[in-house]
C-alpha positions in Angstrom: 12.4 150.6 -11.3 14.3 149.1 -8.4 12.5 145.8 -8.7 13.2 145.6 -12.4 16.9 146.4 -11.7 17.0 143.6 -9.1 15.6 141.1 -11.6 18.0 142.3 -14.3 20.9 142.0 -11.9 19.8 138.4 -11.1 19.5 137.5 -14.8 22.8 139.1 -15.6 24.5 137.3 -12.7 22.9 134.0 -13.8 24.2 134.5 -17.3 27.7 135.4 -16.1 27.4 132.6 -13.6 26.7 130.0 -16.3 29.7 131.3 -18.3 32.2 131.5 -15.5 31.3 128.4 -13.6 33.6 125.4 -13.1 31.2 122.9 -14.8 33.7 120.1 -15.3 33.6 117.3 -12.7 37.4 117.2 -13.1 37.8 120.5 -11.3 36.1 119.6 -8.0 38.2 119.8 -4.9 39.1 116.2 -4.0 38.5 116.9 -0.3 34.9 117.6 -1.1 34.3 114.8 -3.6 36.0 111.9 -1.9 33.3 109.4 -0.9 30.6 111.9 -1.9 27.5 111.2 -3.9 27.4 114.8 -5.1 29.1 118.2 -4.7 27.2 121.5 -4.8 29.5 123.6 -7.0 27.7 126.9 -6.7 24.3 127.5 -5.1 22.6 130.9 -4.8 19.2 131.2 -3.1 17.5 134.5 -2.8 14.2 135.1 -0.9 12.9 138.5 -2.0 10.1 139.9 0.3 10.5 143.5 -0.8 6.9 143.6 -2.0 4.2 143.5 0.6 2.6 140.0 0.8 4.8 138.5 -1.9 7.7 136.1 -1.7 9.9 135.7 -4.8 12.3 132.8 -4.6 15.3 132.7 -7.0 17.4 129.6 -7.2 20.5 129.0 -9.2 22.2 125.7 -8.3 25.0 123.7 -9.9 25.5 120.2 -8.7 28.0 117.5 -9.8 26.5 114.0 -9.4 28.8 111.0 -9.0 26.4 108.1 -8.7 22.8 107.1 -8.6 22.5 107.8 -4.9 23.3 111.5 -5.7 20.5 112.0 -8.3 18.1 113.3 -5.7 20.6 116.1 -4.8 20.0 117.8 -8.1 16.6 118.9 -6.6 15.4 120.3 -10.0 11.8 121.0 -9.1 9.4 123.8 -8.2 6.1 123.6 -6.5 3.0 125.7 -7.3 -0.6 126.0 -6.4 -3.4 128.6 -6.5 -1.2 131.0 -4.6 2.2 130.2 -6.0 3.4 130.7 -9.5 6.4 129.3 -11.3 7.7 132.2 -13.3 10.5 130.3 -15.0 12.3 127.0 -14.7 15.1 125.4 -16.7 18.1 123.1 -16.4 21.4 122.5 -18.2 23.3 119.2 -18.2 27.0 119.0 -18.7 29.3 116.0 -19.2 32.5 115.1 -17.4 34.6 117.8 -19.1 32.0 120.5 -18.6 30.6 120.5 -22.1 26.8 121.2 -22.4 24.9 118.1 -23.4 21.2 119.0 -22.9 19.0 122.0 -22.1 15.7 121.5 -20.5 13.0 124.2 -20.7 9.8 124.5 -18.7 7.9 122.3 -21.2 10.4 119.5 -20.6 9.6 119.3 -16.8 7.0 116.9 -15.7 3.9 118.4 -14.0 2.4 116.1 -11.3 0.4 116.4 -8.1 2.5 117.2 -5.1 0.5 114.9 -2.8 0.1 111.1 -2.5 -2.9 108.9 -3.5 -4.4 109.1 0.0 -5.4 112.7 -0.5 -8.9 113.4 -1.7 -8.2 116.8 -3.0 -5.3 119.2 -3.0 -4.3 122.1 -5.3 -0.5 121.6 -4.8 1.5 120.5 -7.8 5.1 120.3 -8.8 7.2 120.7 -11.9 10.2 118.4 -11.8 13.1 117.2 -14.0 12.9 113.5 -14.7 16.4 112.9 -16.0 18.2 109.6 -16.3 21.9 109.9 -17.0 23.8 107.6 -19.2 27.1 108.1 -17.5 28.6 109.5 -14.3 29.7 111.9 -13.2 27.7 114.7 -14.8 26.8 118.2 -13.7 23.4 120.0 -13.7 22.7 123.7 -13.5 19.2 124.3 -12.3 17.6 127.8 -12.4 14.1 128.7 -11.2 12.0 131.7 -10.1 8.7 131.4 -8.2 6.3 134.0 -6.7 4.0 133.2 -3.8 1.3 135.0 -1.8 2.6 133.0 1.2 5.4 134.5 3.3 4.8 132.3 6.3 7.2 129.6 5.3 10.7 130.9 4.7 13.0 128.0 3.7 15.9 127.6 6.0 19.4 127.7 4.7 21.5 124.6 5.0 24.6 124.8 2.9 25.1 121.1 3.7 21.6 120.0 2.9 22.3 116.3 2.0 24.3 113.4 3.5 27.4 112.6 1.5 27.3 115.8 -0.4 30.0 118.5 -0.3 29.6 122.2 -1.0 32.1 124.4 -2.8 30.0 127.6 -2.5 26.6 128.5 -1.2 25.0 131.9 -0.9 21.7 132.7 0.9 20.1 136.2 0.6 17.0 137.5 2.3 15.7 140.8 0.9 13.0 142.7 2.9 11.6 146.2 3.5 13.9 148.3 5.8 11.0 148.9 8.1 10.7 145.2 8.8 12.7 143.4 11.5 14.3 140.2 10.4 14.6 137.6 13.2 17.3 135.0 12.7 18.2 131.8 14.4 21.7 130.5 13.5 22.9 127.1 14.6 26.2 125.1 14.1 27.9 127.9 12.1 31.1 127.8 14.2 34.0 125.8 12.7 32.8 126.4 9.1 34.0 129.0 6.5 30.8 131.1 6.7 30.5 134.8 6.2 27.6 137.1 6.9 26.8 140.6 5.6 23.9 142.7 7.0 22.6 145.7 5.0 19.6 147.9 5.4 17.3 145.9 3.2 19.0 142.5 3.1 21.1 139.9 4.9 23.5 137.6 3.1 25.2 134.4 4.2 28.0 132.7 2.2 29.7 129.3 2.8 32.7 127.9 1.1 34.4 124.5 1.0 32.2 122.4 3.3 33.1 118.7 3.5 30.4 116.0 3.2 28.7 114.7 6.3 28.0 110.9 6.5 24.9 109.4 8.1 25.7 107.7 11.4 23.6 105.2 13.5 21.6 106.8 16.3 23.0 110.2 15.6 21.2 113.6 15.7 19.4 114.5 12.5 21.4 116.2 9.8 19.9 119.6 10.6 21.2 119.3 14.1 24.8 118.6 13.0 25.5 121.1 10.2 25.1 124.9 9.7 21.5 126.1 9.5 19.9 129.5 9.4 16.2 130.2 10.0 14.6 133.6 9.2 11.2 134.9 10.3 9.3 138.2 10.7 6.6 139.5 13.1 4.0 139.6 10.4 3.5 137.3 7.4 0.9 136.2 4.8 -0.6 132.7 4.4 -2.1 132.4 1.0 -2.8 136.1 1.0 -4.2 136.2 4.5 -2.2 138.4 6.9 -1.0 136.9 10.1 0.8 138.0 13.3 3.7 136.2 14.9 5.3 138.5 17.4 4.8 136.0 20.2 3.4 132.5 20.5 0.4 133.9 22.3 -0.3 136.3 19.4 0.3 133.7 16.8 -2.0 131.2 18.4 -4.7 133.7 18.8 -4.4 134.5 15.1 -4.6 130.8 14.1 -7.6 130.2 16.3 -9.5 133.3 15.1 -8.7 133.2 11.4 -8.3 129.5 10.7 -10.3 127.5 13.2 -13.1 129.4 15.1 -15.5 129.8 12.2 -15.3 126.2 11.1 -16.9 124.9 14.3 -20.5 125.1 12.9 -22.4 122.0 14.1 -26.1 122.4 13.8 -28.5 121.9 16.8 -29.4 118.4 15.8 -25.8 117.3 15.9 -25.3 119.1 19.2 -28.3 117.4 20.7 -27.1 114.0 19.5 -23.8 114.6 21.2 -25.5 115.6 24.4 -27.7 112.6 24.3 -24.7 110.4 23.9 -23.1 111.5 27.2 -26.3 111.7 29.2 -25.9 109.8 32.4 -22.1 109.8 32.4 -20.7 111.5 35.4 -17.1 112.6 34.8 -15.6 114.7 32.0 -13.3 111.8 31.2 -16.2 109.4 30.7 -17.9 112.0 28.4 -14.7 112.7 26.5 -14.1 108.9 26.0 -17.7 108.5 24.7 -17.2 111.4 22.2 -13.9 110.1 21.1 -15.3 106.6 20.4 -18.2 108.1 18.5 -15.7 110.0 16.3 -13.7 106.8 15.7 -16.8 104.8 14.8 -18.2 107.5 12.5 -15.4 109.1 10.5 -12.2 108.0 8.7 -9.0 109.8 7.7 -8.7 111.2 4.2 -6.3 114.0 3.5 -7.9 117.2 2.2 -5.3 120.0 1.5 -7.3 123.0 0.5 -8.1 126.5 1.8 -5.5 128.9 3.1 -2.6 126.8 2.1 -4.1 123.6 3.5 -4.0 125.0 7.0 -7.7 125.8 7.5 -9.8 122.8 8.7 -12.9 121.6 6.9 -16.1 122.8 8.5 -17.2 120.5 11.4 -20.6 120.2 9.8 -19.1 118.9 6.6 -17.1 116.2 8.4 -20.2 115.1 10.2 -22.2 114.9 7.0 -19.4 113.3 4.8 -17.8 111.0 7.4 -14.2 111.9 6.6 -11.5 114.5 7.0 -7.8 115.0 7.5 -6.0 115.6 10.8 -7.1 119.2 11.0 -10.7 118.4 10.2 -11.0 115.5 12.5 -9.4 117.3 15.4 -11.6 120.3 14.8 -14.7 118.1 14.6 -13.9 116.3 17.8 -13.3 119.6 19.5 -16.7 120.8 18.3 -18.4 117.8 19.7 -16.7 118.1 23.0 -17.6 121.8 23.2 -21.3 120.7 22.6 -21.1 118.7 25.8 -19.3 121.3 27.9 -15.7 120.0 27.8 -12.8 122.3 27.0 -10.3 121.2 24.5 -7.5 122.8 22.4 -6.7 122.4 18.7 -3.1 121.5 18.8 -0.4 122.0 16.1 2.8 119.9 16.1 5.3 117.9 14.1 4.3 114.3 13.6 7.6 112.4 13.3 9.0 109.3 15.0 12.2 111.2 16.0 10.3 113.4 18.5 10.7 116.7 16.6 9.4 119.6 18.6 8.3 123.0 17.4 11.2 125.3 17.4 10.0 127.5 20.2 12.6 130.2 19.4 11.2 130.7 15.9 7.7 132.2 16.2 6.3 131.2 12.8 4.1 128.7 10.9 5.5 125.3 11.9 4.2 121.7 12.2 2.8 119.1 9.8 0.0 117.5 12.0 -2.9 118.4 14.3 -4.2 116.6 17.4 -6.5 117.6 20.2 -5.7 118.4 23.8 -8.6 117.8 26.2 -8.6 119.6 29.5 -9.5 117.0 32.2 -9.0 118.7 35.6 -5.5 120.0 35.9 -4.2 117.7 33.1 -4.4 117.7 29.4 -5.1 114.4 27.6 -4.0 114.4 24.0 -6.1 112.6 21.4 -5.0 111.3 18.0 -8.2 111.9 16.0 -7.1 110.4 12.7 -7.0 106.8 13.9 -9.9 104.4 14.4 -7.8 102.2 16.6 -5.8 104.4 18.9 -6.9 104.3 22.6 -8.2 107.4 24.3 -5.2 109.6 25.4 -2.6 107.4 23.8 0.4 109.0 22.0 2.5 106.7 19.9 6.0 107.4 18.6 4.5 109.8 15.9 3.4 112.3 18.5 4.8 111.6 21.9 7.0 113.8 24.1 7.5 117.0 22.1 6.7 120.7 22.2 3.4 121.6 20.6 1.2 124.7 20.3 -2.3 124.8 21.8 -4.8 127.2 20.2 -7.0 128.9 22.7 -9.4 131.9 22.6 -6.8 133.8 24.7 -3.9 132.9 22.4 -1.3 130.3 21.8 0.2 128.2 24.6 3.2 125.9 24.3 2.8 122.5 25.9 4.4 119.1 25.8 2.7 115.9 24.7 2.6 112.7 26.8 6.0 111.2 27.7 6.3 107.5 28.4 9.0 106.6 30.9 11.2 103.5 30.7 9.0 101.3 32.8 6.0 102.2 30.7 7.8 101.4 27.4 7.9 97.7 28.2 7.7 94.3 26.4 7.2 91.3 28.6 7.5 88.0 27.0 6.8 84.6 28.6 7.4 81.3 27.0 6.7 77.7 28.2 8.3 75.0 26.1 8.8 71.2 26.2 12.0 69.9 24.7 11.7 66.5 23.2 14.2 63.6 22.7 14.3 64.3 18.9 15.6 67.9 19.5 12.2 69.6 18.9 10.7 72.4 20.9 6.9 73.0 21.5 4.9 75.3 23.7 3.3 78.6 24.1 4.5 82.2 23.8 2.8 85.3 25.4 4.0 88.8 24.8 2.5 92.0 26.4 3.5 95.4 25.0 2.8 98.8 26.5 4.0 102.3 26.2 5.6 103.1 22.9 5.7 99.4 22.0 1.9 99.3 22.0 1.8 101.3 18.7 3.9 98.6 17.0 1.2 95.9 17.7 -2.0 97.8 16.9 -2.0 96.9 13.3 -1.7 93.1 13.9 -5.4 92.6 14.0 -5.7 93.8 10.4 -3.4 91.0 9.1 -4.9 87.7 7.8 -3.6 84.4 9.2 -0.9 83.9 6.6 0.5 87.4 7.0 0.3 87.1 10.8 2.2 83.8 10.7 4.8 85.5 8.4 5.1 88.3 10.9 6.0 85.9 13.8 8.4 84.0 11.6 10.3 87.3 11.2 9.8 88.5 14.8 11.1 85.2 16.3 13.6 84.4 13.6 16.1 83.1 16.2 13.9 79.9 16.3 14.8 77.9 13.2 12.0 76.0 11.5 9.3 77.8 13.6 5.7 77.1 13.0 2.9 78.9 14.8 -0.8 78.3 15.4 -3.7 79.3 17.6 -2.8 83.0 17.5 -4.8 85.1 19.9 -4.7 88.9 20.0 -6.0 91.0 22.9 -6.1 94.7 22.5 -6.8 96.2 26.0 -7.6 99.8 25.0 -8.5 100.9 28.5 -5.2 99.9 30.0 -3.3 100.4 26.7 -1.7 96.9 26.7 -1.5 94.7 23.7 -1.2 90.9 24.4 -0.3 88.2 21.9 -0.6 84.5 22.6 0.3 81.7 20.3 1.4 78.1 20.1 4.8 77.5 18.7 6.7 74.5 17.5 10.2 74.0 16.0 12.0 70.9 14.9 15.7 70.3 15.4 16.0 73.2 17.9 18.6 71.4 19.9 22.0 70.5 18.3 22.7 66.8 18.5 26.1 65.9 20.1 26.3 62.1 20.2 23.5 61.0 22.6 23.3 64.5 24.1 22.1 67.9 22.9 23.3 71.5 23.1 20.4 73.7 23.9 20.2 77.5 23.7 17.9 78.6 26.5 17.1 82.0 24.9 14.9 81.1 22.0 14.6 84.8 21.2 18.3 85.7 21.1 19.5 88.8 19.3 21.7 88.0 16.2 24.9 89.6 15.1 22.9 91.9 12.8 21.7 93.7 15.9 25.2 95.0 16.6 25.5 98.7 15.5 27.9 99.5 12.7 31.5 100.3 13.4 33.0 103.7 12.4 36.7 104.4 12.1 36.1 108.0 13.1 32.6 108.6 14.4 31.8 112.3 14.7 28.4 112.6 16.4 27.0 111.8 19.8 24.8 108.8 20.5 21.1 109.4 20.8 18.7 107.1 22.6 15.3 108.7 22.1 13.2 106.7 24.5 14.0 104.6 27.5 12.8 101.0 27.1 12.7 97.8 29.0 12.3 94.2 27.6 12.0 91.2 29.8 11.9 87.5 28.7 11.0 84.6 31.0 11.4 81.2 29.5 10.7 77.8 31.1 11.8 74.6 29.4 10.8 71.1 30.4 13.3 68.4 29.5 12.4 65.0 28.2 12.4 61.9 30.4 15.8 60.3 30.6 17.8 63.6 30.3 19.4 65.9 32.8 21.1 69.3 32.6 24.9 69.7 32.7 26.5 72.8 34.2 24.5 76.1 33.8 26.1 79.3 32.7 26.9 82.0 35.2 24.4 84.7 35.7 25.3 87.9 33.9 24.9 91.5 35.0 26.2 94.3 32.7 25.6 97.9 33.8 26.4 100.9 31.5 25.4 104.5 31.5 23.1 104.0 28.5 21.6 100.7 29.6 21.8 97.4 31.4 21.6 93.6 30.7 20.9 90.8 33.1 20.3 87.1 32.8 19.7 84.4 35.4 19.7 80.6 35.0 18.0 78.2 37.3 17.0 74.5 37.3 14.5 72.5 39.3 14.6 68.8 38.5 13.7 68.5 34.8 12.7 72.3 34.6 15.0 74.9 33.3 14.2 78.6 34.0 15.8 81.5 32.2 15.2 85.2 32.6 16.6 88.1 30.6 16.2 91.8 31.1 17.5 94.4 28.6 17.1 98.1 29.3 18.1 101.3 27.4 18.2 104.7 29.1 17.0 107.7 27.2 19.7 110.4 26.7 22.4 112.0 24.6 25.7 110.3 25.1 29.2 111.6 24.0 30.8 110.2 20.9 33.3 108.4 23.1 30.5 106.2 24.4 29.6 104.8 21.0 32.3 102.0 21.1 31.1 101.1 24.6 27.6 100.9 23.1 28.8 98.5 20.4 30.6 96.4 22.9 27.5 96.3 25.0 25.5 94.9 22.1 28.2 92.4 21.3 28.1 91.2 24.9 24.3 90.9 24.6 24.5 88.9 21.4 27.2 86.6 22.9 25.3 86.0 26.2 22.0 85.5 24.4 23.5 82.6 22.5 24.8 80.7 25.5 24.0 77.0 25.4 23.7 74.3 28.0 24.4 70.6 27.6 21.4 68.3 27.9 22.8 64.9 28.8 21.2 61.5 28.4 21.1 59.6 31.7 
């Protein structure tokens, strides 16, 4: 009876809500709509976990949209799969004055796969409203109800969930059995009109009149700048399978025992093959490298999102037989092979994102979107990216470097951190030797060596054909007008993790003619003005430099016979808290030598430093463009 009453109350409130709502775009608070793509007029989200092993999600959202950029803020969709059901879904569209124009029922929503074309099989689908407005602004009232057998993923509440979107009112309710303990992590609530109510069987948060937030260059992600609430419990269900999350140790033990352990089922023939492969190799690292290369040569990545919400890996025997798998399957397969040759390793769960997102270690719950493998080699753990057929042993690119991850062991879960590349490791070293001719042309060779995080940017070059490769260098070295390249040589040193490119380059009219003389820019790889970060009248967030980097250019230019160098520019040294820039100029007879070093220091810098950061870039662009006079004798 109580559950029926709750549903009736929600339906009744939804009806009243639709009647009493301010649906006209003309009634929006100008402080929330000015410069906004959309405004959330009234949003109510209820997560009902009162039934054991069930999660009912109720959403009622009214959004006024001002332009095409705000269309995605309507978010009129609901996902479903074998364990999640869409009970109801509908949407109403209102015009500028708040008059109802259209009513979309469930049959009007498009039903599509929730995964991309790179997935072999998945049971996840989504119903979504494909609506193209004829005029702006307009308002949408979206209502949905879903029921799931998965309680492991409780959506966080972010009353400001989009850039350039204001919020008039947002309410978030979590309903749960009184005997359960709700754990909460609240961040960035101070300074906002947010109220919280705690009852025996539910907790409610409400927010009012939240002004839009604008994206800013090299700023923290939106969820690190605005109010956010995360909720979790000590126990949960994943596609109907009960789980434990009291501590990371308990949670990791559950994942290993219930999701991974029984999938490591290689037969004796495969085990013998692996043991034969490493026979004669002395160290664990040599054996692990051999197994890793075997995996890279044998299997390929294909996403397979099935079984227990897509979190349980395919059986290792199936990967061996079929020759493919997703990140979970390939990490598990590699672990099974390493186990066969006596090397300990750990199935590892993490977030794969270039912004170095770590697991939220305060929130003990299902997290992450990727799996890798941690191999125990002595006292150190070498992490392996098992989905790539190119990545060197132990290399972590920007997708997986330097972040908190969870290792699954027989004893339980252990938090660890993936490989971090320091500034001197994240290096690009470029050397160019040119001849400048009396017609103003430039000809010579360019060599570029990339290591650390920059290595990942070069790995895919070998897959390009000659035309695409040439186009790549035209864009990479766009400071050289009229560039043509030839004799491109690529050397991928996987053992030392250094990628070296060598090519011949030629450019006509590189020097600017001034009578019988030339003006010559020594830095053929100068940064242009488009490298200068954008200006903000009132920037609000700190400056983030995610990784320390170092770039060094060495350029030697031989002058044509009958010409000499005029005065050289002064050497430049700029030192800032967030980075440094240094140039030197030298001449020896008809040889000109130029060096340039640009470094950025990892860190979080106060908002007051941003203008200094822009000024630094301006100085780099200005000094990169310095020219010397080449005089005819």
